[in-house]
C-alpha positions in Angstrom: 0.0 0.0 0.0 1.3 3.3 -0.9 2.4 6.0 1.6 0.1 8.7 2.2 2.0 11.9 1.8 -0.9 14.1 1.7 -3.9 14.2 4.1 -7.4 16.1 3.7 -9.2 17.0 7.0 -11.2 13.8 7.3 -8.1 11.5 6.5 -6.1 13.8 9.1 -8.4 13.5 11.5 -8.4 9.0 11.1 -5.0 9.4 11.3 -5.5 10.8 14.5 -8.3 8.8 15.5 -10.4 11.4 16.4 -13.8 12.5 14.5 -13.7 15.1 12.2 -15.9 17.6 14.5 -13.3 17.6 16.6 -10.3 18.2 14.2 -12.6 21.1 12.8 -12.7 22.7 16.4 -8.9 22.1 17.2 -8.3 23.9 13.9 -10.7 26.4 14.8 -8.7 27.4 18.2 -5.5 27.2 16.8 -4.5 23.7 17.6 -3.8 22.7 14.2 -2.3 24.8 11.3 -3.1 26.0 8.5 -2.9 23.5 5.3 0.5 23.4 3.7 0.4 21.3 0.6 -3.0 23.1 -0.4 -5.8 25.2 0.7 -7.8 21.8 2.1 -4.4 19.2 2.3 -1.9 19.3 5.0 1.4 17.6 4.9 2.4 13.9 6.2 5.1 15.6 8.9 2.4 18.4 9.6 -0.1 15.8 10.8 2.8 13.4 12.5 3.5 16.7 14.2 0.1 17.1 15.9 -0.5 16.1 19.7 -3.1 13.8 18.9 -4.5 13.7 22.9 -4.3 17.7 22.7 -6.6 17.5 19.8 -9.0 15.4 21.3 -9.2 17.0 24.4 -10.1 20.5 23.0 -13.2 18.8 22.4 -14.2 16.2 25.1 -17.6 16.4 24.8 -20.4 14.9 22.2 -20.8 18.0 19.7 -24.8 19.0 20.0 -27.6 19.4 17.7 -29.1 22.7 16.9 -32.2 21.3 18.9 -30.1 20.8 21.9 -28.1 24.0 21.7 -31.5 25.6 21.5 -32.6 23.9 24.9 -29.1 24.6 26.5 -29.3 28.3 25.3 -32.9 28.7 26.7 -32.0 27.1 30.1 -28.9 29.6 30.4 -31.3 32.5 29.6 -33.9 31.3 32.5 -36.4 30.2 30.3 -36.5 26.5 29.6 -38.0 25.4 26.6 -40.7 23.1 27.1 -42.7 20.5 25.4 -46.3 22.0 23.7 -45.3 25.3 24.0 -43.7 28.1 21.6 -39.7 27.4 22.5 -37.9 30.3 24.4 -35.1 29.8 21.6 -35.5 27.9 18.6 -33.6 26.0 16.4 -33.8 28.9 13.9 -32.2 31.3 16.5 -29.7 28.8 16.6 -29.1 29.0 13.0 -29.1 32.7 12.9 -26.5 32.5 15.8 -24.0 30.1 13.0 -24.7 32.9 10.5 -24.1 35.4 12.6 -20.6 33.8 13.2 -21.0 33.5 17.0 -22.0 29.5 16.5 -18.9 27.3 14.5 -20.8 24.5 12.5 -18.8 21.2 12.6 -20.5 19.6 11.0 -20.4 21.7 7.5 -24.2 20.5 6.7 -26.6 22.9 6.2 -29.3 20.1 6.9 -27.3 18.8 10.0 -25.1 21.4 12.0 -22.8 20.1 15.0 -21.8 22.5 17.7 -19.6 22.5 20.1 -21.1 22.6 23.9 -18.3 24.5 25.1 -18.5 27.6 22.6 -22.2 26.9 23.3 -22.5 27.5 26.7 -19.9 30.4 25.8 -22.6 32.1 24.1 -25.5 31.5 26.7 -23.3 33.8 29.2 -23.2 37.1 27.0 -25.3 39.6 28.8 -26.6 40.5 25.2 -28.2 37.1 24.1 -31.4 38.5 24.7 -31.1 41.3 22.4 -29.5 39.5 19.6 -32.1 36.8 19.6 -34.6 39.5 19.4 -33.4 40.9 16.6 -32.9 37.7 14.8 -36.6 36.6 16.0 -37.9 35.4 12.5 -41.1 37.6 10.6 -43.0 36.0 7.7 -43.8 38.6 5.0 -47.2 39.5 6.5 -46.1 40.1 9.8 -42.8 42.3 8.5 -45.8 44.4 7.1 -47.5 44.8 10.2 -44.5 45.3 11.8 -44.0 48.2 9.9 -47.4 50.0 9.7 -47.7 49.4 5.8 -49.5 47.3 3.3 -48.5 44.1 2.1 -48.1 45.4 -1.1 -45.8 48.2 -0.3 -43.8 45.6 2.0 -43.3 43.6 -1.7 -42.1 46.5 -3.6 -39.2 46.8 -0.5 -38.6 43.3 -1.3 -38.1 44.4 -5.3 -36.3 47.5 -4.5 -33.8 45.2 -2.8 -34.1 47.1 0.5 -34.2 43.7 2.3 -33.7 40.3 1.7 -35.0 37.0 3.2 -32.4 35.1 5.9 -34.1 31.9 5.3 -37.1 30.3 4.2 -39.5 28.0 6.1 -42.5 25.7 5.4 -45.8 26.6 7.1 -48.6 24.5 6.8 -52.1 25.7 6.5 -54.8 23.0 7.9 -53.6 19.7 8.6 -53.0 18.1 5.1 -50.0 18.2 3.9 -50.7 19.5 0.6 -51.2 22.7 2.3 -47.7 23.2 3.1 -45.7 26.0 1.4 -42.6 27.5 1.1 -42.5 31.2 2.9 -39.5 34.0 2.8 -38.4 34.8 6.7 -37.0 38.1 7.5 -34.8 39.0 10.9 -36.9 41.5 13.1 -34.0 43.5 13.1 -33.5 44.0 9.3 -37.5 44.8 8.9 -37.0 47.4 12.1 -33.9 49.4 10.1 -35.5 50.0 7.5 -37.1 53.4 7.9 -33.7 54.5 9.3 -31.9 53.4 6.1 -34.5 54.5 3.6 -35.4 58.4 5.2 -36.4 59.5 1.1 -39.4 57.5 1.9 -42.2 59.3 3.6 -43.7 57.0 6.3 -46.0 58.2 7.7 -48.0 58.8 4.1 -46.7 55.1 3.5 -48.3 54.0 6.3 -51.7 56.3 5.6 -52.4 54.5 2.2 -55.8 53.6 1.7 -56.1 50.1 0.2 -56.0 49.9 -3.4 -54.1 52.4 -4.3 -50.8 52.4 -5.7 -47.8 52.1 -3.3 -45.3 55.3 -4.0 -42.3 53.5 -4.1 -43.4 52.1 -7.4 -42.1 55.5 -8.5 -38.8 54.1 -6.9 -38.2 50.8 -9.1 -36.9 51.0 -13.1 -39.5 51.8 -15.9 -39.2 47.8 -16.8 -40.0 46.9 -13.3 -43.2 49.1 -12.5 -44.5 48.3 -16.2 -44.4 44.5 -15.1 -45.4 44.7 -11.6 
């Protein structure tokens, strides 16, 4: 069998007899140097120089799922998630913490993230965590329009103008039939709340007073081709 001289992260983790999630965490905390062969490969010498025990000890506990992390954060805030009730911290909130760079996804699989328990615990001690979670709370288009006090059609014009974009999409079921489930965009509360300050050129009081059926004044801000097809 030919001697291996280059290792990707999976091969290197196997050589050290540690899970690849542990390898990724050890690299995150600086125990593993940057790849020296290619952007994703280490040399045999670099891997053999590593202390497998130190790498293993960097994450002594099993990684957490977003569900487990959400429960851990809710408990840290003194508002434990309880079965049958809306969670104080949802898996969506954990996804947003990952997107913000506050939590590192060790799985590289957006469907099934894996998180360091130590990092989750550290985030749970942040005094600004409640404010972060409040800013990142999800709003559907109807909820976002209602929060701004504008019509849904006006909010859709804001989207067409590129003022706001979804942070994710979710499935919402109407009734009990799976056939009634639709994909809806989700927007962060903070992004929605920031719109008036970001667009002072808009008369927001006037926009909020427009009656049903009237053309949105935001249409005038769009390119001619966009208004023609709206």
